[in-house]
PyMOL Python script that loads the backbone (N, CA, C, O; Angstrom):
from pymol import cmd

cmd.read_pdbstr("""\
ATOM      1  N   UNK A   1       0.816  -1.186   0.000  1.00  0.00           N
ATOM      2  CA  UNK A   1       0.000   0.000   0.000  1.00  0.00           C
ATOM      3  C   UNK A   1       0.869   1.263   0.000  1.00  0.00           C
ATOM      4  O   UNK A   1       0.573   2.236  -0.694  1.00  0.00           O
ATOM      5  N   UNK A   2       1.929   1.229   0.780  1.00  0.00           N
ATOM      6  CA  UNK A   2       2.788   2.406   0.890  1.00  0.00           C
ATOM      7  C   UNK A   2       3.470   2.718  -0.440  1.00  0.00           C
ATOM      8  O   UNK A   2       3.466   3.866  -0.884  1.00  0.00           O
ATOM      9  N   UNK A   3       4.051   1.713  -1.073  1.00  0.00           N
ATOM     10  CA  UNK A   3       4.777   1.956  -2.317  1.00  0.00           C
ATOM     11  C   UNK A   3       3.836   2.268  -3.471  1.00  0.00           C
ATOM     12  O   UNK A   3       4.223   2.972  -4.405  1.00  0.00           O
ATOM     13  N   UNK A   4       2.613   1.762  -3.428  1.00  0.00           N
ATOM     14  CA  UNK A   4       1.615   2.127  -4.430  1.00  0.00           C
ATOM     15  C   UNK A   4       1.276   3.606  -4.306  1.00  0.00           C
ATOM     16  O   UNK A   4       1.238   4.320  -5.308  1.00  0.00           O
ATOM     17  N   UNK A   5       1.029   4.070  -3.083  1.00  0.00           N
ATOM     18  CA  UNK A   5       0.732   5.493  -2.858  1.00  0.00           C
ATOM     19  C   UNK A   5       1.907   6.369  -3.271  1.00  0.00           C
ATOM     20  O   UNK A   5       1.719   7.435  -3.858  1.00  0.00           O
ATOM     21  N   UNK A   6       3.111   5.920  -2.966  1.00  0.00           N
ATOM     22  CA  UNK A   6       4.297   6.699  -3.316  1.00  0.00           C
ATOM     23  C   UNK A   6       4.475   6.789  -4.828  1.00  0.00           C
ATOM     24  O   UNK A   6       4.833   7.846  -5.348  1.00  0.00           O
ATOM     25  N   UNK A   7       4.230   5.695  -5.531  1.00  0.00           N
ATOM     26  CA  UNK A   7       4.349   5.689  -6.992  1.00  0.00           C
ATOM     27  C   UNK A   7       3.321   6.616  -7.628  1.00  0.00           C
ATOM     28  O   UNK A   7       3.652   7.388  -8.528  1.00  0.00           O
ATOM     29  N   UNK A   8       2.083   6.542  -7.166  1.00  0.00           N
ATOM     30  CA  UNK A   8       1.043   7.397  -7.717  1.00  0.00           C
ATOM     31  C   UNK A   8       1.313   8.865  -7.382  1.00  0.00           C
ATOM     32  O   UNK A   8       1.029   9.743  -8.196  1.00  0.00           O
ATOM     33  N   UNK A   9       1.852   9.137  -6.208  1.00  0.00           N
ATOM     34  CA  UNK A   9       2.201  10.508  -5.831  1.00  0.00           C
ATOM     35  C   UNK A   9       3.237  11.080  -6.778  1.00  0.00           C
ATOM     36  O   UNK A   9       3.061  12.180  -7.301  1.00  0.00           O
ATOM     37  N   UNK A  10       4.320  10.340  -7.003  1.00  0.00           N
ATOM     38  CA  UNK A  10       5.366  10.831  -7.900  1.00  0.00           C
ATOM     39  C   UNK A  10       4.861  10.960  -9.326  1.00  0.00           C
ATOM     40  O   UNK A  10       5.268  11.875 -10.042  1.00  0.00           O
ATOM     41  N   UNK A  11       3.983  10.061  -9.752  1.00  0.00           N
ATOM     42  CA  UNK A  11       3.427  10.139 -11.099  1.00  0.00           C
ATOM     43  C   UNK A  11       2.580  11.405 -11.250  1.00  0.00           C
ATOM     44  O   UNK A  11       2.707  12.116 -12.247  1.00  0.00           O
ATOM     45  N   UNK A  12       1.721  11.690 -10.273  1.00  0.00           N
ATOM     46  CA  UNK A  12       0.891  12.893 -10.345  1.00  0.00           C
ATOM     47  C   UNK A  12       1.736  14.164 -10.277  1.00  0.00           C
ATOM     48  O   UNK A  12       1.447  15.139 -10.971  1.00  0.00           O
ATOM     49  N   UNK A  13       2.769  14.158  -9.451  1.00  0.00           N
ATOM     50  CA  UNK A  13       3.636  15.339  -9.374  1.00  0.00           C
ATOM     51  C   UNK A  13       4.396  15.560 -10.674  1.00  0.00           C
ATOM     52  O   UNK A  13       4.592  16.702 -11.091  1.00  0.00           O
ATOM     53  N   UNK A  14       4.824  14.482 -11.314  1.00  0.00           N
ATOM     54  CA  UNK A  14       5.530  14.613 -12.592  1.00  0.00           C
ATOM     55  C   UNK A  14       4.586  15.107 -13.688  1.00  0.00           C
ATOM     56  O   UNK A  14       4.958  15.958 -14.495  1.00  0.00           O
ATOM     57  N   UNK A  15       3.377  14.576 -13.713  1.00  0.00           N
ATOM     58  CA  UNK A  15       2.410  15.020 -14.716  1.00  0.00           C
ATOM     59  C   UNK A  15       2.047  16.478 -14.486  1.00  0.00           C
ATOM     60  O   UNK A  15       1.909  17.239 -15.444  1.00  0.00           O
ATOM     61  N   UNK A  16       1.891  16.874 -13.236  1.00  0.00           N
ATOM     62  CA  UNK A  16       1.560  18.266 -12.942  1.00  0.00           C
ATOM     63  C   UNK A  16       2.684  19.228 -13.264  1.00  0.00           C
ATOM     64  O   UNK A  16       2.429  20.381 -13.611  1.00  0.00           O
ATOM     65  N   UNK A  17       3.924  18.773 -13.156  1.00  0.00           N
ATOM     66  CA  UNK A  17       5.068  19.655 -13.399  1.00  0.00           C
ATOM     67  C   UNK A  17       5.415  19.759 -14.882  1.00  0.00           C
ATOM     68  O   UNK A  17       5.586  20.857 -15.411  1.00  0.00           O
ATOM     69  N   UNK A  18       5.519  18.605 -15.551  1.00  0.00           N
ATOM     70  CA  UNK A  18       6.021  18.600 -16.918  1.00  0.00           C
ATOM     71  C   UNK A  18       4.973  18.254 -17.961  1.00  0.00           C
ATOM     72  O   UNK A  18       5.255  18.350 -19.155  1.00  0.00           O
ATOM     73  N   UNK A  19       3.788  17.860 -17.559  1.00  0.00           N
ATOM     74  CA  UNK A  19       2.788  17.483 -18.540  1.00  0.00           C
ATOM     75  C   UNK A  19       3.148  16.188 -19.240  1.00  0.00           C
ATOM     76  O   UNK A  19       3.145  16.130 -20.469  1.00  0.00           O
ATOM     77  N   UNK A  20       3.456  15.150 -18.482  1.00  0.00           N
ATOM     78  CA  UNK A  20       3.833  13.873 -19.066  1.00  0.00           C
ATOM     79  C   UNK A  20       2.605  13.113 -19.532  1.00  0.00           C
ATOM     80  O   UNK A  20       1.533  13.218 -18.935  1.00  0.00           O
ATOM     81  N   UNK A  21       2.766  12.356 -20.589  1.00  0.00           N
ATOM     82  CA  UNK A  21       1.680  11.568 -21.139  1.00  0.00           C
ATOM     83  C   UNK A  21       2.202  10.158 -21.386  1.00  0.00           C
ATOM     84  O   UNK A  21       3.167   9.971 -22.127  1.00  0.00           O
ATOM     85  N   UNK A  22       1.567   9.167 -20.768  1.00  0.00           N
ATOM     86  CA  UNK A  22       1.947   7.780 -20.942  1.00  0.00           C
ATOM     87  C   UNK A  22       0.975   7.124 -21.901  1.00  0.00           C
ATOM     88  O   UNK A  22      -0.239   7.241 -21.733  1.00  0.00           O
ATOM     89  N   UNK A  23       1.499   6.430 -22.913  1.00  0.00           N
ATOM     90  CA  UNK A  23       0.663   5.734 -23.886  1.00  0.00           C
ATOM     91  C   UNK A  23       1.116   4.286 -23.935  1.00  0.00           C
ATOM     92  O   UNK A  23       2.303   4.002 -24.097  1.00  0.00           O
ATOM     93  N   UNK A  24       0.157   3.365 -23.792  1.00  0.00           N
ATOM     94  CA  UNK A  24       0.471   1.931 -23.869  1.00  0.00           C
ATOM     95  C   UNK A  24       0.025   1.392 -25.225  1.00  0.00           C
ATOM     96  O   UNK A  24      -1.095   1.644 -25.669  1.00  0.00           O
ATOM     97  N   UNK A  25       0.913   0.653 -25.870  1.00  0.00           N
ATOM     98  CA  UNK A  25       0.618   0.022 -27.151  1.00  0.00           C
ATOM     99  C   UNK A  25       1.005  -1.445 -27.024  1.00  0.00           C
ATOM    100  O   UNK A  25       2.134  -1.823 -27.338  1.00  0.00           O
ATOM    101  N   UNK A  26       0.076  -2.266 -26.566  1.00  0.00           N
ATOM    102  CA  UNK A  26       0.391  -3.669 -26.339  1.00  0.00           C
ATOM    103  C   UNK A  26       1.291  -3.798 -25.123  1.00  0.00           C
ATOM    104  O   UNK A  26       0.897  -3.448 -24.011  1.00  0.00           O
ATOM    105  N   UNK A  27       2.500  -4.301 -25.338  1.00  0.00           N
ATOM    106  CA  UNK A  27       3.441  -4.486 -24.235  1.00  0.00           C
ATOM    107  C   UNK A  27       4.395  -3.303 -24.098  1.00  0.00           C
ATOM    108  O   UNK A  27       5.209  -3.275 -23.175  1.00  0.00           O
ATOM    109  N   UNK A  28       4.309  -2.334 -24.994  1.00  0.00           N
ATOM    110  CA  UNK A  28       5.218  -1.189 -24.968  1.00  0.00           C
ATOM    111  C   UNK A  28       4.545   0.000 -24.295  1.00  0.00           C
ATOM    112  O   UNK A  28       3.346   0.230 -24.458  1.00  0.00           O
ATOM    113  N   UNK A  29       5.338   0.750 -23.535  1.00  0.00           N
ATOM    114  CA  UNK A  29       4.861   1.974 -22.899  1.00  0.00           C
ATOM    115  C   UNK A  29       5.708   3.119 -23.427  1.00  0.00           C
ATOM    116  O   UNK A  29       6.936   3.091 -23.349  1.00  0.00           O
ATOM    117  N   UNK A  30       5.033   4.123 -23.964  1.00  0.00           N
ATOM    118  CA  UNK A  30       5.712   5.292 -24.508  1.00  0.00           C
ATOM    119  C   UNK A  30       5.458   6.483 -23.605  1.00  0.00           C
ATOM    120  O   UNK A  30       4.380   6.618 -23.026  1.00  0.00           O
ATOM    121  N   UNK A  31       6.447   7.335 -23.489  1.00  0.00           N
ATOM    122  CA  UNK A  31       6.365   8.523 -22.642  1.00  0.00           C
ATOM    123  C   UNK A  31       6.534   9.747 -23.523  1.00  0.00           C
ATOM    124  O   UNK A  31       7.534   9.883 -24.228  1.00  0.00           O
ATOM    125  N   UNK A  32       5.560  10.632 -23.479  1.00  0.00           N
ATOM    126  CA  UNK A  32       5.618  11.867 -24.247  1.00  0.00           C
ATOM    127  C   UNK A  32       5.601  13.039 -23.276  1.00  0.00           C
ATOM    128  O   UNK A  32       4.857  13.038 -22.295  1.00  0.00           O
ATOM    129  N   UNK A  33       6.423  14.030 -23.560  1.00  0.00           N
ATOM    130  CA  UNK A  33       6.445  15.248 -22.750  1.00  0.00           C
ATOM    131  C   UNK A  33       5.701  16.315 -23.530  1.00  0.00           C
ATOM    132  O   UNK A  33       6.070  16.643 -24.658  1.00  0.00           O
ATOM    133  N   UNK A  34       4.663  16.849 -22.931  1.00  0.00           N
ATOM    134  CA  UNK A  34       3.866  17.874 -23.589  1.00  0.00           C
ATOM    135  C   UNK A  34       4.032  19.191 -22.856  1.00  0.00           C
ATOM    136  O   UNK A  34       4.302  19.210 -21.654  1.00  0.00           O
ATOM    137  N   UNK A  35       3.877  20.261 -23.557  1.00  0.00           N
ATOM    138  CA  UNK A  35       3.950  21.588 -22.947  1.00  0.00           C
ATOM    139  C   UNK A  35       2.578  21.931 -22.391  1.00  0.00           C
ATOM    140  O   UNK A  35       1.564  21.775 -23.071  1.00  0.00           O
ATOM    141  N   UNK A  36       2.555  22.392 -21.166  1.00  0.00           N
ATOM    142  CA  UNK A  36       1.299  22.767 -20.525  1.00  0.00           C
ATOM    143  C   UNK A  36       1.350  24.266 -20.238  1.00  0.00           C
ATOM    144  O   UNK A  36       2.000  24.710 -19.292  1.00  0.00           O
ATOM    145  N   UNK A  37       0.657  25.030 -21.064  1.00  0.00           N
ATOM    146  CA  UNK A  37       0.667  26.477 -20.915  1.00  0.00           C
ATOM    147  C   UNK A  37      -0.605  26.995 -20.242  1.00  0.00           C
ATOM    148  O   UNK A  37      -0.823  28.205 -20.187  1.00  0.00           O
ATOM    149  N   UNK A  38      -1.432  26.106 -19.739  1.00  0.00           N
ATOM    150  CA  UNK A  38      -2.711  26.536 -19.182  1.00  0.00           C
ATOM    151  C   UNK A  38      -2.589  27.011 -17.733  1.00  0.00           C
ATOM    152  O   UNK A  38      -3.540  27.585 -17.202  1.00  0.00           O
ATOM    153  N   UNK A  39      -1.467  26.792 -17.093  1.00  0.00           N
ATOM    154  CA  UNK A  39      -1.237  27.172 -15.694  1.00  0.00           C
ATOM    155  C   UNK A  39      -2.295  26.574 -14.765  1.00  0.00           C
ATOM    156  O   UNK A  39      -2.722  27.218 -13.807  1.00  0.00           O
ATOM    157  N   UNK A  40      -2.706  25.360 -15.047  1.00  0.00           N
ATOM    158  CA  UNK A  40      -3.672  24.654 -14.213  1.00  0.00           C
ATOM    159  C   UNK A  40      -2.898  23.746 -13.270  1.00  0.00           C
ATOM    160  O   UNK A  40      -2.281  22.774 -13.708  1.00  0.00           O
ATOM    161  N   UNK A  41      -2.926  24.055 -11.984  1.00  0.00           N
ATOM    162  CA  UNK A  41      -2.128  23.323 -11.004  1.00  0.00           C
ATOM    163  C   UNK A  41      -2.933  22.255 -10.278  1.00  0.00           C
ATOM    164  O   UNK A  41      -2.519  21.788  -9.217  1.00  0.00           O
ATOM    165  N   UNK A  42      -4.063  21.864 -10.824  1.00  0.00           N
ATOM    166  CA  UNK A  42      -4.921  20.907 -10.128  1.00  0.00           C
ATOM    167  C   UNK A  42      -4.238  19.562  -9.951  1.00  0.00           C
ATOM    168  O   UNK A  42      -4.331  18.960  -8.881  1.00  0.00           O
ATOM    169  N   UNK A  43      -3.557  19.083 -10.975  1.00  0.00           N
ATOM    170  CA  UNK A  43      -2.904  17.770 -10.879  1.00  0.00           C
ATOM    171  C   UNK A  43      -1.747  17.824  -9.893  1.00  0.00           C
ATOM    172  O   UNK A  43      -1.547  16.883  -9.126  1.00  0.00           O
ATOM    173  N   UNK A  44      -0.986  18.904  -9.901  1.00  0.00           N
ATOM    174  CA  UNK A  44       0.111  19.055  -8.946  1.00  0.00           C
ATOM    175  C   UNK A  44      -0.379  19.149  -7.514  1.00  0.00           C
ATOM    176  O   UNK A  44       0.243  18.597  -6.606  1.00  0.00           O
ATOM    177  N   UNK A  45      -1.493  19.843  -7.303  1.00  0.00           N
ATOM    178  CA  UNK A  45      -2.055  19.931  -5.954  1.00  0.00           C
ATOM    179  C   UNK A  45      -2.603  18.587  -5.500  1.00  0.00           C
ATOM    180  O   UNK A  45      -2.512  18.238  -4.323  1.00  0.00           O
ATOM    181  N   UNK A  46      -3.171  17.835  -6.432  1.00  0.00           N
ATOM    182  CA  UNK A  46      -3.638  16.485  -6.098  1.00  0.00           C
ATOM    183  C   UNK A  46      -2.466  15.600  -5.708  1.00  0.00           C
ATOM    184  O   UNK A  46      -2.566  14.826  -4.756  1.00  0.00           O
ATOM    185  N   UNK A  47      -1.354  15.705  -6.432  1.00  0.00           N
ATOM    186  CA  UNK A  47      -0.155  14.951  -6.075  1.00  0.00           C
ATOM    187  C   UNK A  47       0.395  15.344  -4.720  1.00  0.00           C
ATOM    188  O   UNK A  47       0.890  14.495  -3.979  1.00  0.00           O
ATOM    189  N   UNK A  48       0.312  16.634  -4.385  1.00  0.00           N
ATOM    190  CA  UNK A  48       0.755  17.085  -3.068  1.00  0.00           C
ATOM    191  C   UNK A  48      -0.129  16.560  -1.954  1.00  0.00           C
ATOM    192  O   UNK A  48       0.361  16.163  -0.897  1.00  0.00           O
ATOM    193  N   UNK A  49      -1.432  16.558  -2.193  1.00  0.00           N
ATOM    194  CA  UNK A  49      -2.365  16.000  -1.204  1.00  0.00           C
ATOM    195  C   UNK A  49      -2.158  14.518  -0.998  1.00  0.00           C
ATOM    196  O   UNK A  49      -2.199  14.021   0.127  1.00  0.00           O
ATOM    197  N   UNK A  50      -1.933  13.809  -2.104  1.00  0.00           N
ATOM    198  CA  UNK A  50      -1.654  12.381  -1.987  1.00  0.00           C
ATOM    199  C   UNK A  50      -0.298  12.145  -1.329  1.00  0.00           C
ATOM    200  O   UNK A  50      -0.094  11.110  -0.695  1.00  0.00           O
ATOM    201  N   UNK A  51       0.625  13.084  -1.470  1.00  0.00           N
ATOM    202  CA  UNK A  51       1.903  12.989  -0.764  1.00  0.00           C
ATOM    203  C   UNK A  51       1.732  13.064   0.740  1.00  0.00           C
ATOM    204  O   UNK A  51       2.431  12.378   1.486  1.00  0.00           O
ATOM    205  N   UNK A  52       0.795  13.902   1.192  1.00  0.00           N
ATOM    206  CA  UNK A  52       0.503  13.978   2.625  1.00  0.00           C
ATOM    207  C   UNK A  52      -0.109  12.660   3.103  1.00  0.00           C
ATOM    208  O   UNK A  52       0.239  12.163   4.174  1.00  0.00           O
ATOM    209  N   UNK A  53      -1.013  12.103   2.313  1.00  0.00           N
ATOM    210  CA  UNK A  53      -1.611  10.805   2.663  1.00  0.00           C
ATOM    211  C   UNK A  53      -0.542   9.720   2.700  1.00  0.00           C
ATOM    212  O   UNK A  53      -0.560   8.862   3.582  1.00  0.00           O
ATOM    213  N   UNK A  54       0.392   9.751   1.744  1.00  0.00           N
ATOM    214  CA  UNK A  54       1.485   8.777   1.718  1.00  0.00           C
ATOM    215  C   UNK A  54       2.365   8.916   2.957  1.00  0.00           C
ATOM    216  O   UNK A  54       2.807   7.915   3.521  1.00  0.00           O
ATOM    217  N   UNK A  55       2.617  10.147   3.380  1.00  0.00           N
ATOM    218  CA  UNK A  55       3.410  10.362   4.598  1.00  0.00           C
ATOM    219  C   UNK A  55       2.700   9.802   5.822  1.00  0.00           C
ATOM    220  O   UNK A  55       3.343   9.224   6.699  1.00  0.00           O
ATOM    221  N   UNK A  56       1.382   9.966   5.892  1.00  0.00           N
ATOM    222  CA  UNK A  56       0.622   9.411   7.016  1.00  0.00           C
ATOM    223  C   UNK A  56       0.641   7.890   7.008  1.00  0.00           C
ATOM    224  O   UNK A  56       0.742   7.267   8.065  1.00  0.00           O
ATOM    225  N   UNK A  57       0.545   7.283   5.826  1.00  0.00           N
ATOM    226  CA  UNK A  57       0.620   5.820   5.726  1.00  0.00           C
ATOM    227  C   UNK A  57       2.001   5.336   6.162  1.00  0.00           C
ATOM    228  O   UNK A  57       2.114   4.331   6.864  1.00  0.00           O
ATOM    229  N   UNK A  58       3.052   6.048   5.749  1.00  0.00           N
ATOM    230  CA  UNK A  58       4.411   5.676   6.158  1.00  0.00           C
ATOM    231  C   UNK A  58       4.601   5.822   7.661  1.00  0.00           C
ATOM    232  O   UNK A  58       5.253   4.989   8.291  1.00  0.00           O
ATOM    233  N   UNK A  59       4.031   6.880   8.240  1.00  0.00           N
ATOM    234  CA  UNK A  59       4.109   7.070   9.686  1.00  0.00           C
ATOM    235  C   UNK A  59       3.391   5.935  10.413  1.00  0.00           C
ATOM    236  O   UNK A  59       3.894   5.420  11.412  1.00  0.00           O
ATOM    237  N   UNK A  60       2.227   5.548   9.918  1.00  0.00           N
ATOM    238  CA  UNK A  60       1.464   4.459  10.527  1.00  0.00           C
ATOM    239  C   UNK A  60       2.244   3.144  10.458  1.00  0.00           C
ATOM    240  O   UNK A  60       2.292   2.396  11.435  1.00  0.00           O
ATOM    241  N   UNK A  61       2.851   2.867   9.310  1.00  0.00           N
ATOM    242  CA  UNK A  61       3.641   1.635   9.168  1.00  0.00           C
ATOM    243  C   UNK A  61       4.843   1.637  10.101  1.00  0.00           C
ATOM    244  O   UNK A  61       5.145   0.622  10.728  1.00  0.00           O
ATOM    245  N   UNK A  62       5.528   2.765  10.195  1.00  0.00           N
ATOM    246  CA  UNK A  62       6.682   2.847  11.088  1.00  0.00           C
ATOM    247  C   UNK A  62       6.299   2.744  12.548  1.00  0.00           C
ATOM    248  O   UNK A  62       6.981   2.079  13.328  1.00  0.00           O
ATOM    249  N   UNK A  63       5.218   3.395  12.920  1.00  0.00           N
ATOM    250  CA  UNK A  63       4.775   3.339  14.309  1.00  0.00           C
ATOM    251  C   UNK A  63       4.302   1.949  14.691  1.00  0.00           C
ATOM    252  O   UNK A  63       4.522   1.503  15.817  1.00  0.00           O
ATOM    253  N   UNK A  64       3.648   1.258  13.753  1.00  0.00           N
ATOM    254  CA  UNK A  64       3.167  -0.084  14.076  1.00  0.00           C
ATOM    255  C   UNK A  64       4.314  -1.067  14.293  1.00  0.00           C
ATOM    256  O   UNK A  64       4.165  -2.040  15.032  1.00  0.00           O
ATOM    257  N   UNK A  65       5.443  -0.821  13.660  1.00  0.00           N
ATOM    258  CA  UNK A  65       6.602  -1.685  13.873  1.00  0.00           C
ATOM    259  C   UNK A  65       7.341  -1.324  15.153  1.00  0.00           C
ATOM    260  O   UNK A  65       7.963  -2.188  15.770  1.00  0.00           O
ATOM    261  N   UNK A  66       7.283  -0.071  15.559  1.00  0.00           N
ATOM    262  CA  UNK A  66       7.971   0.340  16.787  1.00  0.00           C
ATOM    263  C   UNK A  66       7.243  -0.121  18.044  1.00  0.00           C
ATOM    264  O   UNK A  66       7.880  -0.506  19.024  1.00  0.00           O
ATOM    265  N   UNK A  67       5.930  -0.085  18.021  1.00  0.00           N
ATOM    266  CA  UNK A  67       5.158  -0.490  19.194  1.00  0.00           C
ATOM    267  C   UNK A  67       5.104  -2.013  19.274  1.00  0.00           C
ATOM    268  O   UNK A  67       4.889  -2.692  18.270  1.00  0.00           O
ATOM    269  N   UNK A  68       5.297  -2.527  20.461  1.00  0.00           N
ATOM    270  CA  UNK A  68       5.266  -3.971  20.656  1.00  0.00           C
ATOM    271  C   UNK A  68       4.046  -4.350  21.487  1.00  0.00           C
ATOM    272  O   UNK A  68       3.289  -3.481  21.921  1.00  0.00           O
ATOM    273  N   UNK A  69       3.860  -5.624  21.702  1.00  0.00           N
ATOM    274  CA  UNK A  69       2.731  -6.086  22.499  1.00  0.00           C
ATOM    275  C   UNK A  69       2.863  -5.689  23.973  1.00  0.00           C
ATOM    276  O   UNK A  69       1.864  -5.658  24.692  1.00  0.00           O
ATOM    277  N   UNK A  70       4.068  -5.388  24.426  1.00  0.00           N
ATOM    278  CA  UNK A  70       4.283  -5.024  25.826  1.00  0.00           C
ATOM    279  C   UNK A  70       3.921  -3.573  26.121  1.00  0.00           C
ATOM    280  O   UNK A  70       3.796  -3.199  27.287  1.00  0.00           O
ATOM    281  N   UNK A  71       3.749  -2.751  25.094  1.00  0.00           N
ATOM    282  CA  UNK A  71       3.440  -1.337  25.303  1.00  0.00           C
ATOM    283  C   UNK A  71       1.992  -1.169  25.742  1.00  0.00           C
ATOM    284  O   UNK A  71       1.146  -2.036  25.520  1.00  0.00           O
ATOM    285  N   UNK A  72       1.736  -0.040  26.365  1.00  0.00           N
ATOM    286  CA  UNK A  72       0.380   0.268  26.813  1.00  0.00           C
ATOM    287  C   UNK A  72      -0.532   0.521  25.621  1.00  0.00           C
ATOM    288  O   UNK A  72      -1.706   0.151  25.643  1.00  0.00           O
ATOM    289  N   UNK A  73       0.000   1.143  24.592  1.00  0.00           N
ATOM    290  CA  UNK A  73      -0.784   1.511  23.420  1.00  0.00           C
ATOM    291  C   UNK A  73      -0.283   0.727  22.214  1.00  0.00           C
ATOM    292  O   UNK A  73       0.916   0.730  21.936  1.00  0.00           O
ATOM    293  N   UNK A  74      -1.159   0.071  21.509  1.00  0.00           N
ATOM    294  CA  UNK A  74      -0.803  -0.623  20.264  1.00  0.00           C
ATOM    295  C   UNK A  74      -1.798  -0.221  19.186  1.00  0.00           C
ATOM    296  O   UNK A  74      -2.905   0.225  19.486  1.00  0.00           O
ATOM    297  N   UNK A  75      -1.401  -0.381  17.939  1.00  0.00           N
ATOM    298  CA  UNK A  75      -2.293  -0.100  16.822  1.00  0.00           C
ATOM    299  C   UNK A  75      -2.422  -1.359  15.979  1.00  0.00           C
ATOM    300  O   UNK A  75      -1.497  -2.170  15.936  1.00  0.00           O
ATOM    301  N   UNK A  76      -3.555  -1.534  15.311  1.00  0.00           N
ATOM    302  CA  UNK A  76      -3.739  -2.751  14.508  1.00  0.00           C
ATOM    303  C   UNK A  76      -2.842  -2.751  13.283  1.00  0.00           C
ATOM    304  O   UNK A  76      -2.664  -1.727  12.623  1.00  0.00           O
ATOM    305  N   UNK A  77      -2.281  -3.916  12.992  1.00  0.00           N
ATOM    306  CA  UNK A  77      -1.389  -4.038  11.843  1.00  0.00           C
ATOM    307  C   UNK A  77      -1.930  -4.996  10.796  1.00  0.00           C
ATOM    308  O   UNK A  77      -1.274  -5.211   9.776  1.00  0.00           O
ATOM    309  N   UNK A  78      -3.090  -5.573  11.009  1.00  0.00           N
ATOM    310  CA  UNK A  78      -3.690  -6.436  10.004  1.00  0.00           C
ATOM    311  C   UNK A  78      -3.236  -7.879  10.066  1.00  0.00           C
ATOM    312  O   UNK A  78      -3.495  -8.644   9.137  1.00  0.00           O
ATOM    313  N   UNK A  79      -2.567  -8.269  11.136  1.00  0.00           N
ATOM    314  CA  UNK A  79      -2.142  -9.657  11.280  1.00  0.00           C
ATOM    315  C   UNK A  79      -3.202 -10.411  12.069  1.00  0.00           C
ATOM    316  O   UNK A  79      -3.636  -9.969  13.133  1.00  0.00           O
ATOM    317  N   UNK A  80      -3.604 -11.530  11.545  1.00  0.00           N
ATOM    318  CA  UNK A  80      -4.617 -12.340  12.229  1.00  0.00           C
ATOM    319  C   UNK A  80      -3.958 -13.205  13.276  1.00  0.00           C
ATOM    320  O   UNK A  80      -2.825 -13.649  13.090  1.00  0.00           O
ATOM    321  N   UNK A  81      -4.654 -13.453  14.385  1.00  0.00           N
ATOM    322  CA  UNK A  81      -4.098 -14.346  15.401  1.00  0.00           C
ATOM    323  C   UNK A  81      -4.057 -15.775  14.870  1.00  0.00           C
ATOM    324  O   UNK A  81      -4.887 -16.157  14.045  1.00  0.00           O
ATOM    325  N   UNK A  82      -3.099 -16.558  15.339  1.00  0.00           N
ATOM    326  CA  UNK A  82      -3.013 -17.947  14.863  1.00  0.00           C
ATOM    327  C   UNK A  82      -4.249 -18.751  15.294  1.00  0.00           C
ATOM    328  O   UNK A  82      -4.816 -18.539  16.366  1.00  0.00           O
ATOM    329  N   UNK A  83      -4.635 -19.668  14.424  1.00  0.00           N
ATOM    330  CA  UNK A  83      -5.795 -20.516  14.733  1.00  0.00           C
ATOM    331  C   UNK A  83      -5.401 -21.542  15.773  1.00  0.00           C
ATOM    332  O   UNK A  83      -4.334 -22.151  15.706  1.00  0.00           O
ATOM    333  N   UNK A  84      -6.275 -21.716  16.721  1.00  0.00           N
ATOM    334  CA  UNK A  84      -6.018 -22.739  17.744  1.00  0.00           C
ATOM    335  C   UNK A  84      -6.558 -24.067  17.226  1.00  0.00           C
ATOM    336  O   UNK A  84      -7.642 -24.131  16.646  1.00  0.00           O
ATOM    337  N   UNK A  85      -5.786 -25.120  17.445  1.00  0.00           N
ATOM    338  CA  UNK A  85      -6.165 -26.436  16.921  1.00  0.00           C
ATOM    339  C   UNK A  85      -7.174 -27.154  17.744  1.00  0.00           C
ATOM    340  O   UNK A  85      -7.570 -28.268  17.403  1.00  0.00           O
TER     341      UNK A  85
END
""", "prot")
cmd.dss("prot")
cmd.show_as("cartoon", "prot")
cmd.util.cbc("prot")
cmd.orient("prot")
């Protein structure tokens, strides 16, 4: 989840900055750089917002690894308890 968010963040920031266009033709991916003279920063702002979300996801992942079962406060990490036989 973290690396997916990070990849999409960088993709949106690159598209917002340089006007990149990705085209898929079968198994080939082509990258075109287009000039964006419209001064529309919506895509760049979306990438920045997703960057904040990515930072929060990274903080959550790091905090969940730092906290142990012995601590007073723990957060869920998505691991299921082992099944009892």
